[in-house]
N, C-alpha and C positions, 0 to 999 in steps of 0.2 A: 742197088744198096750194099751197103762194107756190111760183111760175114766176118767174123773174127772171136777168136776164143776170149772169152771177157770170164774165165775163170780165176787167172792170173792178176793179185792186184796190181804185179808191175807190168803188166801188159794195158792195166785199166792207165797206167799213171802214165804212161810215154804217151797214151789216144791223144791224137790235135785236140783243140776244143772248135765244137760244129753244133749248129743247129741241130742236124738231122742225126737219129742213134744208131749206134754201132749195134748191130746185129746178130744174132749168134743161134744155129736152129736146134731146138731141141728134141724136136719130132717131125713130121712129113708135114708141114704147112702152119705150124707152129716154132715162134720164135721169141727169145729173151732178148729185149731190149736196153743197150745202155748208152744213156744221153749227157754229155760234158759240153758244159758251155763257156765255160772257162778254164783256166790251167789249175788254179787254186779250189776248186768245187770238188765235194764228195761224190756229186753226180745222183741222176735219178732211175730208176727202171721200170721199167714195161713189158708191156706183155703183146703179142701179136698174135693173132689166127685169120688163117683167110675161114670165109664161110663157103662151101662145100657146094650151095644149093643156088649163090648170087655172085660168088667169087669177090665179091667185098671183106677188104680188110677191117678185123675187128680191133681197136687198140682196149689195153687196161693200164691204166698207171699205177706200180706198187710203192713209189714216193724213193726216199733217196736209203732210208733202212740205217739210218747213222745211228740208230742204238744197237745196234751189230757190229761187231770188229770186223776191221777191214777184210778180215779174211774169208770172213764168216758170209760176206752179204750174196754171195755168189749163189750160194747153196739156198739161203734161205730165200731169195727172189725165184730160183727156179723152183722150191716147192710152192710159191704162191702161183707161179705163173700156171704153173703143171693143174693147181687145184681151178684155176682160172676156167686151161681149157677141157678141164672134165666138166665142170659146169656147164660149158657154152654146149659139150655134148648130149649132156642131158637136158637142152632144151631153155635153160636159162638166157636171161638178158646180158649183153656184150656188158652194158654198164653198171658197176656196182653201185651200189649203196648201204648206207651205215644203218643200223638201229633209229638213231633219229629220225631219218628221213621216211623209214619204214612205217614208224609213227604217226608222222604227219599226213604220209597217203592213208593209213586208216582213219583219219579226222575226217581228211576229204572224201573219203570213200562214206562214211556214216552221213555229210553235208548232203553229200549227192543222193542219196536214197531218202534223202529228207526226214532224217532221225536227226536233225539240229542240237537239240538238248543234251542227247547221246554223244554228240560231235564237242559242244561245248566241254560237259563232264569231260568229257576223256582228254579230252586238251591237256586241261588242266592237271589232269591224274599224271601225262605223261610230261608235262612241264617241272613237276616239282620231284618227280623219282625216277623220272629215264632220262631226259634230255641232258640235263646237264651230269647225269654219272659217267663214269667212262665207260659205262656200257654203251650209251648213245653213240659214241662216234668207232664203235667197231663194226667194220665191212661185214654185211650179212654172211661173205663166202666163209671169213674168217672167224667165224661168231663161235664158240665152243662151247658144252656142255658147262664147262668151269666157269667161262666167264656170265653162265647164266646164275649159275649156282652161290658163285661170288654176290650178283646181284640181288639175290631170293635172301641170301643172309644177311647181308644188310639192312636191307627194308623191314623183314622181319625184326629187327634189333629197333629201330626206329620207330619211336612212339609220335601220335600224332598232336601234333600243336595244337592245344584247345586256344579256342578265339579268348576265355578270361585269361589272361595272361598272368595272372593271381595265383593259378592253379601251376604246380610245375607238369610236365608232361612226364609221370613216372614212371605209368603203363607199359607195359611192352602193347606192341602194335598187336591188336586181336586177330584171329586169325581170319575171320569174316571178312575181314578188310583185308587182310593180305591177298586171300582170295581173289578180291576182285581189283586190287592192282595189278596181281599176275593174269587175268582174263581179258585185261587190257591190251596188255604185253604179248600174249600167246596169241589172240584175235590180229593185232596187226603183223605177225610175222608170219602166220597164217598166211593172210591174205598176200604178203608178199610173197609167198610161193607160188599161190594161184596168177598171181602177175607173171610171174617168172622171173623175181628178183630175187629169189632164191630157189632150191631144187632139191633142197632136205630140210625136214624138220627135228632131225636126230638131235640135235643142238637145244632144244626148250621142249620137246617131246616130251619127257619123263621129268626136267627137272621144273616145268613148271604144273603139273600136276597140283591140282589144287588140295589144299589140305580136307581132310575125311573129317565127319561133321561140325565143321565151322559155324554152321547156322543153326547151331544146337539150342543156343541163347532164342533163337525166333520161337523154340517150342514152348516157350514159361506162357503158363496159361492163367490169367489175373480173375476172377472170378468175377460180379459182381459187386461187392462187398470189398474187394481189395480196389478196383479201380476207383469206385467214389473214396477209400482212403487214402488213396495214391493224388487223387484232385483236391481232397480238401487237406493236406501238407504241402501242398504247391504252392509256391508264390501267386499273386491272383493272373497275371498275364500265363504264366505255364500251366497255370490249373485252367483258363477256356482254351488252350493246345491240346489239350490231354482231353477233355469232355471231347471238344470233338472228335479226337481220335478214337474214341467212346462210340461216338454215336454213328459215325460212317464209317467202312470197314475201309479205307485208304490207307496208302503209305504214308510215313511220317515227310515228307519229301512233297508229297503232293497238295498235304493241308497245308503247310508251310509255302508253300506257291500258290494258294488262293487268294485272289484281291476281293474287293467289296465287290467290283464288278462282277465276280462270278458266280454271285448269287442271286435271282432273280424273284424278287419276293413276291410279284402278282403272283405268278404261275407256281412258286417254292420250288423253284428247280437248280440246282446247284450243278455250273459246268465245271468239271476238271479237265486242264489244260494241259498242264503238265503231269506225267505219272511216267511211269518205266514203258511204256510203249510209245511214247510219244504223241495220243492222238485223242481228241476232244471227247467229249461223251459227258451227257446228262443224267442228273440224278433225282427223281422225282422225291423228295422230304416232306417227312409225312409232319403235321401243324405243330409237335411240338418241338422238333428238331428244326424247323424254319422257324420258329419264332427265338430258337436260340442265336440261329444264324443272323435272322432280321436285326437281332438286338448289335451283335457287334459290327454290322453294315452300318448301323445310324452315324451319321455326320462325318462320310467319310467320303473320300474321292474317289472312284472307281479303279483306279490303278494303287490304292493303298493297302498294302499285307490286312488282309481280313482278321487274322489272331496275328497280333502285332505283340513285338516285346515291349516293356516299359517305356523303353526309349524312340516306340515309333518304327523300328528296324522290324527288319523278315527276320524269322526262324531260322534256325540250320541245325542240319548236325551237332558241332561246334558246340553250338549254343543253348540246345537242350539239353547236353549229356551229361553235363554236371551236376546242374538244377536238377534233373529227376532224378540223378541217384540219391541227391540229396533229400528229394522228396519219398522216395522209395525205402529208404534206411529207415527212416521217421516214423514211415505208416507199417513198419514192420515187414516190407518184404522180400522177395527171393534178392539176393545179389545177384542174380543171373537175370533180373527183369530188365528189360529197357523199352524204351519208346513203341520199337517195332511190337513187343508183345502185344499191345493194345490192337493192334491191327489183327495180328493173330486171334486174340481172345473176340474178337467184333467177329467175325468170320466163324472161328468155333460154334460159338452161339446160336449165330443163323442157321448154323446147321442142324446143333446138335439140341438145343434148345426149342428153335422155331420151326424145325424141320423144312428150312427154304430151298428150293432145288438147286442144284449146284449150279448150271447155267444161270442162274440168277445170281446166285454169289459170285460168278466169275464176272458177271458184269459189272455188277455194284464195284467191286474189288481193284475191277482193272487187273486183271491177268486172263491165264486160260485157263479154258474148263480141264484142259490135262494138269495143271499145274495143282487145280485145287484137289483134281482125284487122287494124284499123287500125294500131298501134304494132308489132305483131309478122308478119303477113302475109308480109313479105319473106323469111321464116325455112321459111313454111310452102311457098313457091313454092320454094324453094333444094329442099327436100326431094320437093317433086314432080318436080323436074330430077331428081335424082339417082333417083327412084325409075323417071323415064322413059328415065334412059339405061341402067337395068338392063334393058331390053327389048330392047335392041339386041342384035340378031341378028348 
């Protein structure tokens, strides 16, 4: 293979067009290449390194670099090549991938682990906020903190589009929503490090840190009377959905995903097949609650939404968000109240009022015992204090 000085524009211009690249040694076993296929082409750059353990030659395309002046392309190409050499030296893979590909790999990882619903949800999230954004095309080895910061700031200022087109999406994105979007991207990039597609998380470790206290709205507690007032002020279809959330400690998305076939009238059991952890589980319902569920299953096909909207379609967070806000305002509730607050309120009542053990609460609500103790441990401490007070002589 020919070795030549590629640093001068004039020297590159005089090169004869050919398929094989011209190479310039940068360091032992590491070369910068320049391929010129036609006399009038700008030429493309590439890097080559020899794997010391196998002796195999590894290659990485660097592109035309036409966005840079001709006199600067050698320096830009050299820097990119040296970064790739360093990446290999840290144990990274030879083939470079971009952020979009890293996100696709993460979706495949979730699906391969059996987390099919999480994979579908994450894929939709990437399709909306990453794939078509300029960050999606950036190679992981070229990804900089500034790229992540730009993406984060633009995402934070982009309101989610409501399903109801009559409502203008004027509110900024909620911090909790931003955290979920960032968490998905961070997980994808961290997996890329595990797979050797990147060898450092320096570009995103700080920039993708979650917003603190973003879930404080979920701590809003609605007492029994407030829940009744909310349901009374809600439209009929939403009222049934909210009542279900007040009767079982499920996530709103899990209730929205229930179908008529999820409820077994004979056994009074409810099967939750779509929740955060993606595992089916069954809940035995008391008679009054079972009657409520049975009423909403009446004359429905097994695959029909158990709690449907007025038009027969299933609920989703965009569909219930604004009607919920309207009902909450009319009922005189806190502006911070959300549908998730009903789950928080029912879990709080199960522990604080009905003294149900935390393991059972965790199983009913589809979360871990650790999470229950983390968010509701203060209620347990109050029980303990009251119990100790009863021992006073």
